[in-house]
N, C-alpha and C positions, 0 to 999 in steps of 0.2 A: 141079741148083741144088738142090732139096728132097734129095736125098742126102745132102750136103754138110752140109747144115746141122742136118738128124736124125743125122749121124756126128757133128758137135762139139757137138749136143745130148747125147748118147747118151756121149760124153767127158766131159762136165762132169756128167754125172750119175754115173759109174761112179766119176770121182775123186772128188767128193764123198761121196759112199758110202766111198770108201778112207778120209778124212780124218773120218770117224764112225768107223770102224772103229779107226781107231789111235787115236783120244782126241785127235784136234789141233784140232776144233771148238769143244769145249765149255771150254776153258781159257785163264785168262785169264794172258796173261802176266805183263802190269804186276805185277797183283797174286797172284801164286801160294799156295795153301794150304800150311799151317804142316806139313801130311804129307809132299806132293811136294819141300818143299824139304830135311825131314831125309833122305829117302831119296837126294838128290843127292850128289856128291862135294864134299867142302867147299871146292874152287877151283872149283863149278860154280853152285853156291849164285846168288841175285841180292843178297846181301850176303854173302862171305866169310868162313867163321869156323872154328872148330877143332871136333875133335868130341871133344877131351878135358877134362876139369877136375880142379880137386884135390876130392876129397870129405872130410867128416868123419865117420868111421866110429866108432861107439860100440860097446865092447868087450862082448859080452852077459854074461860071467862079471864083471867089476869096473867098469864103463859109465866108465872114461876111454875119452876122446877121442883119436884118432888122424888123421892127416891123411895120407892114401891117394893117391895119382896115379889116377883111371880106370884108363889102359892101363899100371897097371905090371908090369913086368917080371921082377920078382923077389918071391918069397914075402914078405908083410907081418904083422910078428907085433906082439901088443901088448908093449909096455913093461915094465909092471908085472909081467904074469901069464903071460910066452909064450904066448898063446892064437893060432893063426892066425886073420887078419882076411880075409885076401886072398890068391888063389893066382891067378899069372897063367895064361892063356890065350893063343891066338893073337893076338889085338887088343884088346880092353878084359878087365881082371880078375877075376875071379869072388868075390863077397864071401860069406864061409862065412855059414849060415845062423844065424837068431837075430841079424844084426847089423844095425842102423839107421843110415841113412847120411841126408847131405843134400848138396847141390851148396855148396860154398865160395861167396860172392858175390864177382866178380870186380874 
């Protein structure tokens, strides 16, 4: 009987240590941190939401504002001075250096 009790106790200790190593014990599932929510897939978050948005991008040479989609798949050029504002990558578009931007309110 003592071996069985000690065996179960040992298994419980191993299980608790395993949970600690995996990081499950110290996370709150009802109130996850913003960092952990941003890392999750858009459909696996507590509240589902898109990763993309529209941006107001200011041209560094002529200071006109152009609306750019954050995941643009084609090169975005300024309408007035033909300066390249954003270049596509595999996911999010890369803004050129010197461009300031802000997220459009929803």
